[in-house]
C-alpha positions in Angstrom: 59.2 114.3 98.2 57.4 116.4 101.0 58.3 113.6 103.5 62.0 113.9 102.8 61.8 117.7 103.2 60.0 117.2 106.6 62.6 114.7 107.8 65.5 117.0 106.8 63.8 119.9 108.5 63.3 117.9 111.6 66.9 116.7 111.8 68.3 120.2 111.3 65.8 121.9 113.6 66.1 119.4 116.5 69.7 119.0 117.8 68.7 116.0 119.9 67.9 114.1 116.7 71.2 115.1 115.0 73.3 114.3 118.1 74.0 110.6 117.2 75.6 111.8 114.0 77.7 114.3 116.0 78.7 111.5 118.5 79.7 109.3 115.6 81.8 112.1 114.1 83.6 112.7 117.4 84.3 108.9 117.8 85.5 108.7 114.2 87.8 111.7 114.7 89.2 110.0 117.9 89.8 106.8 115.9 91.6 108.6 113.1 93.7 110.5 115.7 94.7 107.2 117.4 95.6 105.8 114.0 97.7 108.8 113.1 100.0 108.5 116.1 101.9 105.6 117.7 103.8 105.1 120.9 107.3 105.3 119.5 109.6 107.2 121.8 110.5 110.4 120.0 111.8 113.7 121.4 109.4 116.7 121.6 111.3 118.3 118.8 110.5 115.3 116.6 106.8 115.5 117.2 104.6 117.3 114.7 101.8 118.7 116.9 100.4 119.3 120.4 97.8 116.6 119.6 100.6 114.1 119.1 102.3 115.1 122.3 99.1 114.7 124.2 98.5 111.3 122.7 102.0 110.2 123.8 101.4 111.5 127.3 97.9 110.3 127.8 97.6 107.2 125.7 101.2 105.9 125.8 102.0 106.9 129.3 105.1 108.8 128.3 105.3 111.0 131.4 108.6 112.5 130.3 106.6 114.6 127.9 105.6 116.6 130.9 108.9 117.2 132.6 107.7 119.9 135.0 104.4 118.0 135.8 102.1 120.9 135.0 99.9 118.9 132.6 101.3 120.6 129.5 103.4 118.2 127.4 106.1 119.4 125.1 105.8 123.0 125.9 107.5 123.9 122.6 104.3 122.6 121.0 101.5 122.9 123.6 100.4 126.0 125.4 97.6 124.4 127.5 96.9 121.2 129.3 95.7 118.2 127.3 
């Protein structure tokens, strides 16, 4: 049991050792995000979030999401650039 406690302490005390799990979590979140959206052509009013608008702009190449070319898609949903 002391070994397990030492390992747990080492993982929480040393961010470098915990980083692979964080990277995995980030990659998993990106995969889930990609699965949540598709490239169907919908109007900005039909989109549910800024993340979806960014996905359609960046991943699907739907440049019409950014009509004024300022890097902010669907300004009714997004306030900042993707």
